[in-house]
ZAVOZA-953029 format. One record per residue (C-alpha): residue number from 1; y negated, x negated, z; residue in three letters. Coordinates in nm, 4 decimals. Layout:
! residues N
<dogu NUM; <Y; X; Z>; 'ala'> ...
***
This chain:
! residues 79
<dogu 1; <1.2815; 0.4860; 1.2869>; 'met'> <dogu 2; <1.1211; 0.2358; 1.0477>; 'arg'> <dogu 3; <0.8078; 0.2920; 0.8678>; 'tyr'> <dogu 4; <0.9927; 0.2271; 0.5393>; 'arg'> <dogu 5; <1.2237; 0.5060; 0.6364>; 'asp'> <dogu 6; <0.9343; 0.7553; 0.6813>; 'leu'> <dogu 7; <0.7368; 0.6294; 0.3694>; 'ser'> <dogu 8; <0.8820; 0.8331; 0.1041>; 'gly'> <dogu 9; <0.8578; 1.1569; 0.2891>; 'lys'> <dogu 10; <0.5989; 1.4272; 0.1983>; 'glu'> <dogu 11; <0.3663; 1.5549; 0.4467>; 'ile'> <dogu 12; <0.3143; 1.9268; 0.4875>; 'val'> <dogu 13; <0.0900; 2.1322; 0.7009>; 'asp'> <dogu 14; <0.2917; 2.4238; 0.8687>; 'val'> <dogu 15; <-0.0069; 2.6383; 0.9256>; 'arg'> <dogu 16; <-0.0727; 2.7113; 0.5458>; 'asn'> <dogu 17; <0.2044; 2.5409; 0.3485>; 'gly'> <dogu 18; <-0.0179; 2.2673; 0.1967>; 'ser'> <dogu 19; <0.0912; 1.9388; 0.0812>; 'arg'> <dogu 20; <-0.1166; 1.6630; 0.2234>; 'leu'> <dogu 21; <0.0480; 1.3558; 0.0494>; 'gly'> <dogu 22; <0.3237; 1.1044; 0.0683>; 'met'> <dogu 23; <0.3394; 0.9176; 0.3705>; 'leu'> <dogu 24; <0.3776; 0.5839; 0.1684>; 'gly'> <dogu 25; <0.0132; 0.6318; 0.0389>; 'gln'> <dogu 26; <-0.1247; 0.6381; 0.3902>; 'thr'> <dogu 27; <-0.3141; 0.3933; 0.6374>; 'asp'> <dogu 28; <-0.1839; 0.3725; 0.9984>; 'leu'> <dogu 29; <-0.3861; 0.3654; 1.2954>; 'glu'> <dogu 30; <-0.2400; 0.1804; 1.5707>; 'leu'> <dogu 31; <-0.3140; 0.1428; 1.9564>; 'asn'> <dogu 32; <-0.3895; -0.1866; 1.9881>; 'glu'> <dogu 33; <-0.2673; -0.2315; 2.3548>; 'lys'> <dogu 34; <0.0718; -0.0507; 2.2981>; 'thr'> <dogu 35; <0.1438; -0.1003; 1.9380>; 'gly'> <dogu 36; <0.2270; 0.2669; 1.8904>; 'glu'> <dogu 37; <0.0979; 0.4625; 1.6137>; 'ile'> <dogu 38; <-0.1632; 0.6883; 1.6885>; 'glu'> <dogu 39; <-0.2471; 0.8450; 1.3477>; 'ser'> <dogu 40; <-0.1918; 0.8391; 0.9742>; 'phe'> <dogu 41; <-0.5017; 0.8497; 0.7457>; 'ile'> <dogu 42; <-0.4097; 1.0310; 0.4132>; 'val'> <dogu 43; <-0.6243; 0.9538; 0.1406>; 'pro'> <dogu 44; <-0.7216; 1.2462; -0.0583>; 'asn'> <dogu 45; <-0.6713; 1.1568; -0.4318>; 'tyr'> <dogu 46; <-0.7116; 1.3653; -0.7653>; 'lys'> <dogu 47; <-0.5513; 1.2874; -1.1331>; 'trp'> <dogu 48; <-0.2315; 1.0974; -1.0115>; 'phe'> <dogu 49; <-0.4287; 0.8696; -0.7612>; 'gly'> <dogu 50; <-0.6796; 0.7187; -1.0254>; 'met'> <dogu 51; <-0.9944; 0.9137; -0.8729>; 'lys'> <dogu 52; <-1.0736; 0.9483; -0.5075>; 'lys'> <dogu 53; <-1.2018; 1.2822; -0.4230>; 'glu'> <dogu 54; <-1.3375; 1.4016; -0.0826>; 'gly'> <dogu 55; <-1.2638; 1.2622; 0.2579>; 'asp'> <dogu 56; <-0.9489; 1.1487; 0.4015>; 'asn'> <dogu 57; <-0.7233; 1.3485; 0.5999>; 'val'> <dogu 58; <-0.6205; 1.2301; 0.9624>; 'arg'> <dogu 59; <-0.3004; 1.3287; 1.0868>; 'met'> <dogu 60; <-0.2323; 1.2427; 1.4445>; 'his'> <dogu 61; <0.1092; 1.1480; 1.5601>; 'trp'> <dogu 62; <0.1129; 1.4295; 1.8295>; 'lys'> <dogu 63; <0.0755; 1.6815; 1.5742>; 'asp'> <dogu 64; <0.4207; 1.5924; 1.4072>; 'ile'> <dogu 65; <0.6360; 1.9049; 1.4365>; 'asn'> <dogu 66; <0.9516; 1.7814; 1.2529>; 'lys'> <dogu 67; <1.0777; 1.4839; 1.0502>; 'ile'> <dogu 68; <1.3342; 1.5934; 0.7992>; 'gly'> <dogu 69; <1.5115; 1.4178; 0.5254>; 'asp'> <dogu 70; <1.2388; 1.4681; 0.2728>; 'asp'> <dogu 71; <0.9152; 1.5750; 0.4433>; 'met'> <dogu 72; <0.7313; 1.5480; 0.7615>; 'ile'> <dogu 73; <0.6034; 1.8902; 0.8765>; 'ile'> <dogu 74; <0.2949; 1.8790; 1.0945>; 'ile'> <dogu 75; <0.1238; 2.1353; 1.3136>; 'asp'> <dogu 76; <-0.2529; 2.0345; 1.3927>; 'pro'> <dogu 77; <-0.3087; 2.2523; 1.6531>; 'lys'> <dogu 78; <-0.5599; 2.0519; 1.8414>; 'asn'> <dogu 79; <-0.7261; 1.8667; 1.5529>; 'ser'> 
***
């Protein structure tokens, strides 16, 4: 799957049902040796993305539970 196919999907935490943002608004953390995605860094925005509020949320690739048509379900058990 290509990143552009993932970028329009919403990220949802399965533990509490909270929406963490859209994947297209994230930064990627890559493994320099393998080129694999290690984590997504989701900025915490307020007021339609105009004001940054609080810390970023780091979502590790290993925490992805399911990638669906419209959303990505994560279960950050170990993070």
